[in-house]
ROTORLUM-64265 format. One line per 4 residues: number of its first residue (from 0); their letters; for each residue z, x, y negated of N, C-alpha, C. Coordinates in steps of 0.2 Angstrom, whole numbers, plus 5000, padded with zeros to 4 digits. Layout:
! residues N
NUM) a) Z,X,Y,Z,X,Y,Z,X,Y | ...
This chain:
! residues 54
0) matp) 4973,4993,5071,4971,4998,5067,4972,4999,5061 | 4980,4996,5058,4981,4998,5051,4983,5003,5049 | 4987,5005,5055,4992,5012,5055,4986,5018,5049 | 4980,5018,5054,4977,5024,5050,4975,5024,5042
4) vvsg) 4973,5018,5042,4971,5016,5035,4976,5015,5031 | 4983,5014,5032,4988,5013,5029,4992,5020,5027 | 4991,5026,5032,4993,5032,5032,4987,5035,5026 | 4983,5034,5027,4976,5037,5023,4977,5032,5015
8) aiac) 4978,5029,5014,4980,5028,5009,4988,5029,5003 | 4993,5029,5009,4999,5034,5008,4998,5040,5006 | 4994,5044,5008,4992,5049,5007,4988,5051,5000 | 4983,5046,4999,4980,5047,4993,4985,5045,4988
12) llsk) 4987,5040,4989,4995,5040,4984,5000,5044,4981 | 5000,5049,4986,5007,5053,4985,5002,5061,4984 | 4996,5061,4984,4993,5068,4981,4991,5066,4973 | 4989,5057,4972,4990,5057,4965,4996,5057,4961
16) ypdm) 5002,5054,4963,5008,5055,4962,5013,5058,4967 | 5014,5065,4967,5019,5068,4972,5025,5068,4969 | 5028,5064,4966,5036,5065,4963,5036,5058,4966 | 5032,5054,4969,5035,5046,4970,5039,5046,4977
20) tnve) 5045,5045,4977,5050,5042,4984,5048,5037,4990 | 5051,5038,4995,5047,5034,5000,5051,5027,4997 | 5055,5025,4993,5056,5019,4991,5050,5017,4987 | 5049,5020,4981,5043,5019,4977,5036,5018,4980
24) vklk) 5035,5021,4986,5031,5019,4989,5029,5014,4994 | 5035,5012,4994,5037,5006,5000,5034,4999,4993 | 5037,5001,4990,5037,4995,4985,5030,4994,4980 | 5028,4999,4980,5020,4999,4976,5015,4997,4982
28) lres) 5017,4998,4988,5013,4996,4996,5014,4987,4994 | 5019,4985,4995,5020,4979,4994,5017,4975,4989 | 5017,4979,4983,5014,4975,4976,5007,4975,4978 | 5003,4980,4980,4997,4980,4980,4994,4976,4987
32) cvks) 4997,4973,4990,4995,4967,4996,4991,4962,4993 | 4988,4959,4997,4984,4954,4994,4984,4947,5000 | 4989,4943,4998,4990,4938,5005,4984,4934,5005 | 4982,4932,5013,4977,4928,5013,4979,4921,5015
36) pgte) 4976,4918,5013,4978,4910,5015,4979,4908,5021 | 4983,4905,5023,4985,4902,5028,4988,4908,5033 | 4990,4912,5030,4995,4917,5035,5002,4919,5031 | 5005,4918,5037,5014,4918,5036,5016,4924,5035
40) agwg) 5015,4927,5039,5019,4935,5044,5013,4940,5039 | 5019,4946,5038,5018,4953,5033,5018,4951,5026 | 5014,4956,5024,5014,4957,5017,5005,4954,5015 | 5001,4956,5021,4995,4953,5018,4991,4960,5020
44) mlnv) 4985,4959,5016,4980,4964,5018,4980,4968,5012 | 4980,4975,5012,4981,4982,5008,4976,4982,5003 | 4976,4982,4997,4969,4983,4991,4974,4991,4989 | 4970,4996,4990,4969,5002,4990,4968,5003,4984
48) erll) 4964,5000,4981,4963,5002,4972,4967,4999,4968 | 4971,4994,4970,4977,4993,4966,4983,4995,4967 | 4983,4999,4973,4989,5001,4978,4986,5009,4971 | 4982,5012,4970,4982,5018,4967,4982,5020,4957
52) kv) 4981,5013,4955,4982,5010,4949,4991,5010,4947 | 4990,5012,4943,4997,5012,4941,5000,5005,4936
């Protein structure tokens, strides 16, 4: 059920910064994820507060 959460976070991001490209959105998503100890797969858990900060 991560898809609706991530989609909503991206919608908020694009409403705040409408000139972002899809590449910039992807990089910002990756930068804002927090790794959980013991997990190797994926980028981690999305931190929406961190995503929306510049």
